[in-house]
C-alpha positions as CSV (number, residue, x, y, z in Angstrom):
1,X,187.1,42.6,61.8
2,X,189.9,40.3,61.3
3,X,191.2,39.3,58.0
4,X,191.4,35.4,57.3
5,X,195.0,34.8,56.8
6,X,197.0,31.8,55.2
7,X,200.0,30.3,55.9
8,X,202.8,31.0,53.3
9,X,205.2,28.0,52.7
10,X,208.7,28.5,53.7
11,X,211.2,28.5,50.6
12,X,214.8,29.5,50.1
13,X,215.3,32.9,48.5
14,X,218.1,33.5,46.3
15,X,220.7,36.4,47.3
16,X,220.8,38.3,43.9
17,X,223.2,41.2,45.1
18,X,225.6,42.1,48.0
19,X,226.2,45.8,47.2
20,X,227.8,48.2,49.8
21,X,224.9,50.6,49.3
22,X,221.2,49.8,48.6
23,X,219.0,52.8,47.6
24,X,215.4,51.8,47.1
25,X,213.3,54.4,45.2
26,X,214.7,56.1,42.0
27,X,213.2,59.7,42.3
28,X,215.1,63.0,43.0
29,X,216.6,61.2,46.4
30,X,217.2,58.1,45.5
31,X,219.1,59.0,42.1
32,X,221.2,61.7,44.0
33,X,221.6,58.9,46.9
34,X,223.0,56.3,44.5
35,X,225.1,58.6,42.5
36,X,226.7,60.2,45.2
37,X,227.2,57.0,47.3
38,X,229.1,55.2,44.0
39,X,231.2,58.6,43.7
40,X,232.2,58.0,47.0
41,X,233.6,54.5,46.2
42,X,230.9,52.4,47.3
43,X,229.4,49.7,45.3
44,X,225.7,50.9,44.9
45,X,222.6,49.5,43.5
46,X,219.6,51.5,42.8
47,X,216.0,49.6,42.8
48,X,213.1,51.2,41.3
49,X,209.2,49.8,41.1
50,X,208.6,51.8,37.4
51,X,210.4,51.0,34.2
52,X,212.4,54.3,34.3
53,X,214.3,56.4,36.8
54,X,213.1,60.2,37.9
55,X,210.1,59.3,40.2
56,X,207.7,62.0,41.0
57,X,209.6,64.3,38.3
58,X,208.9,61.3,35.4
59,X,206.2,59.4,36.6
60,X,203.9,62.0,38.1
61,X,205.3,64.7,36.1
62,X,205.5,68.4,37.9
63,X,205.8,70.8,35.3
64,X,208.7,72.5,37.0
65,X,211.6,71.8,39.2
66,X,210.9,73.9,42.2
67,X,213.1,74.5,45.7
68,X,216.3,75.2,44.1
69,X,216.0,78.6,44.2
70,X,214.9,81.5,46.9
71,X,213.6,84.9,46.1
72,X,216.2,87.3,46.9
73,X,214.1,90.6,46.1
74,X,211.7,91.4,43.2
75,X,214.9,91.0,40.7
76,X,217.4,88.3,42.0
77,X,216.9,84.6,42.8
78,X,219.8,82.8,44.6
79,X,220.6,79.3,44.4
80,X,219.9,76.9,47.3
81,X,220.4,73.9,45.8
82,X,223.7,72.5,44.2
83,X,225.9,69.5,43.9
84,X,224.8,66.6,41.7
85,X,221.4,68.5,41.0
86,X,223.4,70.9,38.4
87,X,224.6,67.7,36.8
88,X,220.9,66.7,36.2
89,X,220.2,70.4,34.9
90,X,223.4,70.5,32.7
91,X,221.9,67.5,31.0
92,X,218.7,68.4,30.9
93,X,219.6,71.6,28.7
94,X,221.9,69.5,26.6
95,X,219.1,67.8,25.7
96,X,216.9,70.7,25.2
97,X,214.4,69.4,28.2
98,X,214.8,72.6,30.6
99,X,214.2,76.3,31.1
100,X,215.5,78.9,33.0
101,X,213.6,79.5,36.4
102,X,210.5,81.4,36.1
103,X,208.5,83.6,38.7
104,X,204.9,83.5,39.3
105,X,204.9,86.1,42.4
106,X,206.8,84.2,45.2
107,X,206.6,80.9,43.3
108,X,209.6,79.7,41.4
109,X,210.2,76.9,39.3
110,X,212.5,75.6,36.4
111,X,210.3,73.9,33.6
112,X,211.8,70.8,32.4
113,X,210.5,67.8,30.2
114,X,209.4,64.6,31.4
115,X,210.7,62.5,28.7
116,X,213.9,64.2,28.8
117,X,214.5,63.6,32.6
118,X,214.1,59.9,32.3
119,X,216.8,59.7,29.7
120,X,219.0,61.9,31.8
121,X,218.5,59.7,35.1
122,X,219.9,56.7,33.0
123,X,222.5,59.0,31.8
124,X,223.6,59.9,35.1
125,X,223.1,56.3,36.8
126,X,225.5,54.9,34.2
127,X,227.9,57.8,34.5
128,X,228.1,56.8,37.9
129,X,228.5,53.1,37.7
130,X,225.3,52.5,39.6
131,X,223.8,49.0,39.3
132,X,220.1,49.6,38.3
133,X,217.0,47.1,38.6
134,X,214.0,48.3,37.4
135,X,210.5,46.8,37.7
136,X,211.7,45.8,41.4
137,X,209.3,46.2,44.3
138,X,210.9,46.1,47.9
139,X,208.3,44.0,50.0
140,X,209.9,43.1,53.1
141,X,213.5,43.3,55.2
142,X,215.5,40.8,57.5
143,X,217.0,42.3,60.5
144,X,219.9,41.4,63.0
145,X,219.3,43.4,66.1
146,X,219.0,46.7,64.8
147,X,220.6,46.2,61.4
148,X,218.8,45.3,58.3
149,X,220.7,42.6,57.0
150,X,218.6,42.0,53.6
151,X,216.1,43.6,51.9
152,X,213.1,41.2,50.1
153,X,212.4,42.3,46.9
154,X,210.0,41.0,44.2
155,X,210.0,41.2,40.2
156,X,209.3,39.1,37.1
157,X,211.8,36.5,38.0
158,X,210.0,36.2,41.4
159,X,211.4,36.8,44.9
160,X,215.0,37.8,45.7
161,X,217.1,39.2,48.5
162,X,219.6,42.0,48.4
163,X,221.9,42.0,51.2
164,X,223.7,45.3,51.6
165,X,225.6,47.0,54.4
166,X,223.8,50.5,54.0
167,X,220.2,50.9,53.2
168,X,219.0,54.2,51.6
169,X,215.1,54.4,52.0
170,X,214.2,56.9,49.3
171,X,210.8,55.3,48.4
172,X,208.8,58.2,49.1
173,X,206.4,56.5,51.4
174,X,208.9,54.8,54.0
175,X,208.4,51.4,52.6
176,X,211.4,50.1,53.7
177,X,211.5,51.5,57.0
178,X,208.5,50.5,57.8
179,X,209.1,46.8,56.8
180,X,212.1,47.3,59.5
181,X,209.8,48.4,62.0
182,X,210.6,52.2,62.4
183,X,208.3,54.2,63.9
184,X,206.5,56.9,61.5
185,X,203.5,59.2,61.4
186,X,200.9,59.9,58.7
187,X,199.3,63.3,58.4
188,X,198.4,65.0,61.7
189,X,195.5,63.5,63.2
190,X,192.5,63.1,60.8
191,X,194.8,65.9,58.4
192,X,196.5,64.7,55.6
193,X,197.7,66.6,52.6
194,X,195.6,66.0,49.5
195,X,197.1,64.1,46.2
196,X,196.7,64.9,42.8
197,X,196.7,63.8,39.3
198,X,198.9,65.8,36.9
199,X,198.5,66.3,33.1
200,X,199.6,68.2,30.1
201,X,197.9,70.0,27.5
202,X,198.9,70.1,23.9
203,X,198.0,72.8,21.0
204,X,198.0,75.6,23.7
205,X,198.5,79.0,22.7
206,X,201.3,79.5,25.3
207,X,202.3,82.9,24.4
208,X,198.7,84.2,25.4
209,X,198.4,81.2,28.3
210,X,201.7,82.3,30.2
211,X,200.1,85.9,30.3
212,X,197.7,84.6,32.8
213,X,198.9,85.5,36.6
214,X,197.8,82.4,39.0
215,X,195.1,84.9,40.8
216,X,193.2,85.5,37.2
217,X,193.4,81.7,36.5
218,X,191.9,81.3,39.7
219,X,189.3,83.8,38.9
220,X,188.6,82.2,35.7
221,X,187.8,78.8,37.2
222,X,185.8,80.3,39.9
223,X,183.7,81.5,37.3
224,X,183.2,77.9,36.1
225,X,182.3,76.5,39.3
226,X,179.6,79.4,39.7
227,X,178.1,77.7,36.6
228,X,177.9,74.4,37.8
229,X,181.2,73.0,37.3
230,X,182.0,70.6,40.6
231,X,186.2,71.7,40.6
232,X,187.6,70.5,43.7
233,X,190.5,73.3,43.6
234,X,190.6,76.6,41.7
235,X,194.2,77.4,43.2
236,X,196.8,75.7,40.7
237,X,200.1,75.1,39.6
238,X,201.0,75.7,36.2
239,X,204.1,75.3,33.8
240,X,205.2,75.8,30.3
241,X,206.9,73.3,28.6
242,X,210.4,73.3,26.8
243,X,208.5,71.9,23.8
244,X,206.3,74.5,21.8
245,X,202.4,74.2,22.3
246,X,202.7,72.1,25.7
247,X,201.5,73.2,29.0
248,X,201.6,71.4,32.3
249,X,198.7,71.7,34.9
250,X,198.7,70.8,38.8
251,X,195.3,71.8,39.8
252,X,193.4,68.4,40.7
253,X,192.7,67.3,44.5
254,X,191.9,63.8,45.1
255,X,189.4,63.2,47.8
256,X,186.8,60.6,48.8
257,X,183.1,61.2,48.9
258,X,183.0,62.6,52.0
259,X,185.8,65.5,51.1
260,X,188.5,63.6,53.1
261,X,191.9,62.7,51.0
262,X,192.5,59.5,49.9
263,X,194.6,57.2,52.1
264,X,197.4,56.9,49.5
265,X,198.7,53.7,51.4
266,X,195.7,51.6,51.2
267,X,195.5,50.0,47.7
268,X,192.0,50.3,47.5
269,X,192.3,53.7,48.3
270,X,194.9,54.3,45.9
271,X,193.1,52.7,43.0
272,X,190.0,54.8,43.7
273,X,192.1,58.1,43.6
274,X,193.7,57.1,40.6
275,X,190.5,56.9,38.7
276,X,189.0,59.7,40.7
277,X,192.3,61.8,39.2
278,X,191.5,60.7,35.4
279,X,187.6,61.7,35.9
280,X,188.9,65.4,37.3
281,X,191.5,65.8,34.7
282,X,188.4,65.2,31.9
283,X,186.2,68.0,33.7
284,X,189.4,70.4,33.7
285,X,190.1,69.5,30.0
286,X,186.6,70.9,29.2
287,X,186.6,73.7,31.4
288,X,190.0,75.0,30.4
289,X,188.6,74.8,26.6
290,X,185.5,76.8,27.5
291,X,186.9,79.4,30.2
292,X,190.3,79.9,29.8
293,X,192.2,82.1,27.1
294,X,194.7,79.9,25.1
295,X,193.1,76.7,25.8
296,X,190.3,76.8,23.5
297,X,192.1,73.9,21.3
298,X,193.8,72.6,24.0
299,X,193.9,68.5,24.6
300,X,195.4,66.5,27.4
301,X,198.0,64.6,26.0
302,X,199.6,62.8,29.1
303,X,198.6,62.3,32.5
304,X,201.1,61.1,34.9
305,X,201.9,57.2,35.6
306,X,200.5,57.7,39.0
307,X,198.8,60.1,41.3
308,X,200.9,62.8,43.1
309,X,201.6,62.1,46.6
310,X,202.5,64.9,48.5
311,X,202.5,63.0,52.0
312,X,202.2,59.5,53.5
313,X,204.7,57.9,56.0
314,X,207.0,60.3,57.9
315,X,209.9,58.2,59.6
316,X,210.6,58.9,63.1
317,X,214.4,60.2,63.1
318,X,217.3,61.1,65.6
319,X,215.7,64.6,65.0
320,X,212.6,66.0,63.9
321,X,212.3,69.0,61.6
322,X,209.4,71.2,62.9
323,X,207.0,73.7,61.8
324,X,208.8,76.3,64.0
325,X,212.2,75.2,62.5
326,X,210.9,76.3,59.1
327,X,208.8,79.4,59.9
328,X,212.0,80.5,62.2
329,X,214.5,80.1,59.4
330,X,216.5,78.1,61.5
331,X,219.8,77.4,60.2
332,X,221.5,74.0,62.4
333,X,225.4,74.0,62.6
334,X,224.8,70.1,61.6
335,X,222.7,71.0,58.4
336,X,223.2,68.7,55.0
337,X,220.6,70.5,53.0
338,X,218.9,73.8,52.8
339,X,215.4,74.8,51.7
340,X,213.8,78.1,51.0
341,X,210.0,76.8,50.2
342,X,207.0,77.9,51.6
343,X,204.9,75.9,53.9
344,X,202.5,74.8,50.8
345,X,199.4,72.9,52.4
346,X,197.0,71.0,50.0
347,X,194.1,70.8,52.4
348,X,190.3,71.4,52.4
349,X,188.6,73.6,50.1
350,X,189.5,74.8,46.6
351,X,192.4,77.0,47.5
352,X,195.9,75.9,48.1
353,X,197.5,77.6,51.1
354,X,201.3,79.3,50.8
355,X,203.3,80.2,53.9
356,X,206.1,81.8,52.4
357,X,209.3,82.7,54.1
358,X,210.8,86.0,53.9
359,X,212.5,87.3,50.9
360,X,216.5,86.4,51.2
361,X,215.6,83.6,54.0
362,X,216.1,79.8,53.9
363,X,216.4,77.0,56.9
364,X,219.0,73.9,57.3
365,X,217.8,70.3,57.3
366,X,219.7,68.4,60.2
367,X,221.3,65.3,59.2
368,X,219.7,63.4,62.0
369,X,216.4,63.8,60.1
370,X,217.7,61.4,58.1
371,X,218.9,58.9,60.5
372,X,216.0,56.2,61.4
373,X,215.7,56.1,65.3
374,X,216.2,52.4,66.4
375,X,218.3,51.4,63.0
376,X,222.1,51.3,62.8
377,X,222.3,51.0,58.7
378,X,219.6,52.4,57.3
379,X,218.9,56.1,56.3
380,X,216.1,58.0,54.7
381,X,216.2,60.6,52.2
382,X,213.3,62.4,50.3
383,X,209.7,63.3,51.4
384,X,209.9,60.6,54.2
385,X,212.1,62.3,56.1
386,X,211.8,63.0,59.9
387,X,209.6,65.8,60.2
388,X,206.5,67.1,61.5
389,X,202.9,67.5,59.2
390,X,203.6,71.0,58.4
391,X,207.6,70.9,58.2
392,X,207.5,68.2,55.7
393,X,205.2,70.4,53.6
394,X,208.2,72.6,52.8
395,X,210.6,70.1,53.0
396,X,209.3,67.4,50.5
397,X,210.0,69.9,47.5
398,X,212.1,68.5,44.3
399,X,215.1,70.8,45.3
400,X,215.7,69.5,48.9
401,X,215.0,66.1,47.7
402,X,217.8,66.3,45.7
403,X,220.0,67.8,48.3
404,X,218.8,65.0,51.0
405,X,219.6,62.4,48.6
406,X,222.9,63.6,47.9
407,X,224.0,63.6,51.5
408,X,222.3,60.3,52.3
409,X,224.4,58.9,49.7
410,X,228.0,60.8,50.6
411,X,227.2,59.6,54.3
412,X,226.2,55.9,53.0
413,X,230.0,55.6,51.1
414,X,231.8,57.7,54.2
415,X,230.3,55.1,56.8
416,X,231.7,52.4,55.2
417,X,235.0,52.9,56.9
418,X,232.9,53.0,60.5
419,X,231.4,49.5,60.7
420,X,228.7,50.5,57.9
421,X,226.9,53.0,60.7
422,X,226.0,56.3,59.3
423,X,225.5,57.3,62.7
424,X,229.3,57.1,63.0
425,X,229.6,60.0,60.4
426,X,230.9,63.2,61.8
427,X,228.9,66.1,60.4
428,X,231.8,68.4,59.6
429,X,233.9,66.0,57.4
430,X,230.4,65.2,55.8
431,X,229.3,69.0,55.1
432,X,233.3,69.2,53.9
433,X,232.7,66.5,51.4
434,X,229.2,67.6,50.3
435,X,231.0,71.3,49.8
436,X,233.6,69.7,47.7
437,X,231.3,68.4,45.4
438,X,229.5,71.8,44.8
439,X,226.6,71.2,47.5
440,X,225.1,74.7,49.0
441,X,224.6,74.4,52.8
442,X,224.8,78.5,53.2
443,X,222.9,80.1,50.3
444,X,224.5,83.5,49.1
445,X,222.4,86.2,47.7
């Protein structure tokens, strides 16, 4: 059934900024991109829809920053992400908002405090001279041929236009690229990753809770299922917190009445996903207090400001990262970021499927995965990179998003000398610039 339409009255839109580089989305990829572009000498503006920077880490809250290390053997870890991410880590430590990496079997994450993350993100943007606009949405673009000439934004002040030379879409959902007419995919056929609502407990006996392994936690939750609790997921993510008595849980699974993942690009379904997530959080609070040692007096003190979206639009780029690339630990010569994260599949059923890479192994993300096919001045960074459904299940992790963002921002600054065309940037000089700033392109055990 066709929707009714109205005719919007033509109007003049004020140009509110003319930066060299516009970064849309202030999450891990966007923050790194904006800092790197400004560091490279570009006048940089960063816009963000929330009232704070940090994206998924600050709004959804993940409990732990993952994807920054690889497992070498039973005792050793090695970094796969450096550069601007290390500045964030250092600043979090200064605020007592970060703990060293912890291992849960083959899963490695560094616990952090989301409130500290918001403050640190502000500090980093200011330190690098990034111009920030919060509570601002990208709602459209204007183009001249294959160039984006303006990004249309909405805020409390109404509609405005930002006229940049280069645009970095780090929105997570690929909003700007979609407005610009870029090709994209969502899922694989009818298969998509489920989203989750994240939450934190207080009044936890952390010492007791931390002794539980993930398999033990799963068994406890399965016992609750056996006694009638309709838990959608029993394979969980859990992180202690730098604040005593606080524990972070990643355990909900947001599906509709038919057991299918919500389409989180549809506002009606996104609304129902948010409500479903809160109902699930309430049920898990009851279950944890009843079944899980250390949580007898626990209470939920925080639910993420938005649902955690693992997969939405994946923008078609010059190169597409494939499942075979990830599983084969392919290390292309044109890589601008590295990852050793598992192929992490949140599909049907109560389990999460983890396909781990061999210890000491990693793969590279090519520069072409950030270059939007058919566009001369638009790049992407973060989980909306050009990747297949299963490859994105690994590459979307936070550590890799920081690295992709730094590469995108560095390339954007470099391309200003080449008619503002990121495709004109030579990969070898880009790699040399990244490594000179501490980025890791060849992880060492």
